C-alpha positions, 0 to 999 in steps of 0.5 A, a space after each residue: 956052834 951051828 946046830 944042824 937039823 934034818 927034816 924029812 918031808 913026807 908029801 904023800 899025806 898032804 897031797 892026798 888031803 889036798 886032793 880030798 879037799 879039792 874033790 869035796 870043793 868041786 862037788 859043793 861048787 857044781 851043786 852051787 852053780 846048779 842051784 843058782 842056774 836052777 833059779 833062772 832056767 825057763 819054766 813052764 812045767 818044770 821039766 827043764 829045771 828038774 833035768 838039771 844035774 851036777 856031776 864030778 869026775 873024781 879022776 880029773 877033779 872036774 865038774 859039770 852042770 847039765 840040763 837034759 831035755 830036747 829043748 835045753 839048748 834052744 832055751 839056753 841059746 835063743 835070746 829071742 824067746 820070752 820067759 817068765 820074770 827072772 827066768 832067762 836064756 843063758 841060764 847056765 852060761 851066766 851063773 857059771 861066769 857070775 859065780 866063778 869067784 864063789 866056785 873058787 872060794 868054795 874049793 879053796 875053803 874045802 882044801 884049807 879045811 882038809 889041810 887043817 885036818 
């Protein structure tokens, strides 16, 4: 005799928890990139380093790291400028590329954590 089982899937809570985890993950991930890039920012007085900000748009689940000084772009793009040891041009671009795997892992870990709930 075949027994029938009826299952009702209520996806709403799972979708909400996945989103909450992803949002927390994006927040942690952009903070991670800010921290890594902050160790490479050219430093003279520390103004450029202090201008670094990690931000997240909750609606789109997108994060950004930015530096806001009049010379931030030049310091980032001009490969001919000289910097102290460990401080470089491409202080944001390189960490973003190098830390892509870590960013992915941070977000995934937060989604898993939220779904285990």
